[in-house]
C-alpha positions, 0 to 999 in steps of 0.5 A: 861186865857181862853178868849172864852165866856169872857166878856170884857169891853174896855174903850177907852180914849183921845190917838193917839193909840185909832186906835189901838183899834179897832184892840184890839177889833177884836183880843178879838172877834177872841179870842171867847170874848164878847166885849162892849166898853165906850169911853172918849171924847177926844177919840171920837175925834180919832175914831167915837164911831160909828165905835166900835158899828159897830166892837163890834155890841153894842151901845158905853156907851158915855157921850153925849148918850141917858142917859134917855134911859140908866141912869145907863150905868156907873153901867150896863156896867161894872156889865156886864163884866168880865174883865175892859180893859182900853187900851189905858189909858192916863195921864189923864184917869190914874190920874182919876182911881188913885185918885177915880176921875169918870166923864167920862165913862171910869173913872166911869166904872173903879170905877164901876167895881168889876172884874178884871182890866187891864192899858195900858197906852199910851203917850209921853216919858216925860209925862209917866216918870213924877213924877205924871204919876209915881206915879199914875200908882204905886198907881193902881199897889197896888190894889189888883183888878188892872194890868197895863201893861208894856208901850214898849219903841220905836218909838212914834207918835210923832217922839220921841223915848222912853217909854210911846208906847201903847202896841201892841194888840196881846201882850196885848192878850196874856198877857190876856191869860197868867193871872191865875185867882183865879176862873181859878184855877184848884187846880191840877199840871203837870210836862212835859219834854221838849226839848232833852238831850246831851249825852257827848262824851268829853268836846266839843262833845255829841250824841243829836237829833233835838227836839225843844222843841215846842211841850213841850212849847205848852203843858206847856202854855195849862196846864197853862192856864187851871189853873194847876201848871206845872214843866216844866223839859228840856234839850236843847231847842230852843224856850222860856219858857212862863212866869209862869212855873217852870222849871228845866235844865238839860243836860242829860238823867240820869240828867232828868230821876232822876229829873223826879222821884224825883218830880213824888209824887209832881203832878197829872199827867206827860207828857214825852214829851221830846226826851230823848237819848236812849242811852249814850257813856259808857265811857266819855273821860276827854279830847278832842278825838283827830282826828286821821283819823282812825278808831273809835269805840264808845261803847255805854249803854242804859239809863234809861227808864223815862217813864216806870220806872214813870209808875211803881210808878205812884199812883192810881190818877195819870195820864200819858202820853207818846210821841211816834215817829215813821217812820215806821209801825207807828200805829202798833209800837205806839200801842206795845209801849203804851202796854209796857210802860202801859202809860195812853195815848201815842202820836203817832206821825212821822217826816216823812211827809213834812213841820212837826215835828221837829221845825215846828208848825204842826204835825201829830198825835194820841192820844192812850189810852189803851184799844182802836183802834188805830185811824189815824194820822192827821196832826194839829197844836201843839197847837191843840194837847196840847188842846187835851192832856189837855182835855184828862189828865183833863177828866181822873182826874175827872174820877179818883176822884182826 
C-alpha cells in the first residue's frame, strides 16, 4: 500500500525494543504517513512519552494522561487512524489483544479500531515459543483484520539467540508497503517482461547480455503497490522478486515470446522491460563444441519481435510500453523505434553514462509518447522511473475507459 497520507496509530508496549519504535515512527513519517502514539505503563519505563510526543508532534495517549480533558481517547485515537500498529508487542499485550482484555491504552485502541491491525511481537525466545503465546498469536492470525508479523531469530537483548526478536523497523515499513488492502485494489492487471534471455550455442555456452532485472523488479513492485495484479515473465535475473508477484520463468527469447503472447488477452497493460536477444544461433549443437583454436563461424537468425507482435495484437483499451536502449544518436533512434513499434510509450535509456544502467540503481531516461516531442534524458533512480511509468499507464487506461 502507499503510506503517503496514511494515519497510523503506533501502540508501544513494555519491551526493551521500545526504543526501536522511535526509529519506526521516523521511517513511517519519511514515507509520508502521519503517526500518533499510544503507550502502556510498562512502555513508558523504557522510553518517555515526551520523546514520542516530540517526534510525532502530537500528545501521546497514556493511562496517566488527562482523562478529564480528553475522556474518549480510547475511541478518538483508533477512529482517527487508518492503521493500528502494535510495535513492539509484548507477551502481555498479545495475550490481552487475543482474548478481548482492554485495560490499557494499547489494548483499548486495538479493541476500538475498525481498520487494519498489525502486530510485531518482541520477547525472549522461551516466552515466544511457549504454548500460551503461540496460541495467542494463532488466535490473532485468525482475525480477519489482524496481521501478525513474523518474529525473526537472532541475538536478543538478554544475550540469547533464537526467535522472538523485534522485526527491524525498515522491514516493518516494507511489509506495510507491500500489503494491498481491498480499498487499494485497482482491479487492473499488467504483464512485465524482465531480466535477460539466453540463446543456447551448445549445452554449456549461450549468447546473453548484462541486464540485471533491477528496473523490471522496481516496476513490478510499483504496479503492485498501486493495486495492479502483476505477472512477471522473466529470464535469468540478479535480483529477488517481491512477494505477491506471479512469476513465469523462461530462458530464451522464443520462450518469452510465446509466454507473453499467450497471456496478452488477460491483462490491461504490457511493459516490455526485458533485454531480449535480437538474434539466436541458427543451429544449436547437441554436444559441447570442442576448442580447436581454429576460426569458428556462428550463424545467427533473428528472434521474433515481442514488442511489435504484441502491438499488432493489442486491444483498443490496452496499453503497451516498450523500452529502448541506445548508445548513440539516442533521441533520434528512440523516436524511430517508438514510431516503428507502435507502442503507446517508449522508455528511452542509455548505459553509456558512468555509474548508471546495468546493475546500478539509477539510469538516464526519457519517456516518449506517440505524437509528442522527444524530451531530454534525465538521471534518476529506477524507482522514480517505475513510479512515472505507473502514473502514465494508469492515466492512459483511464483515458481509454478501461
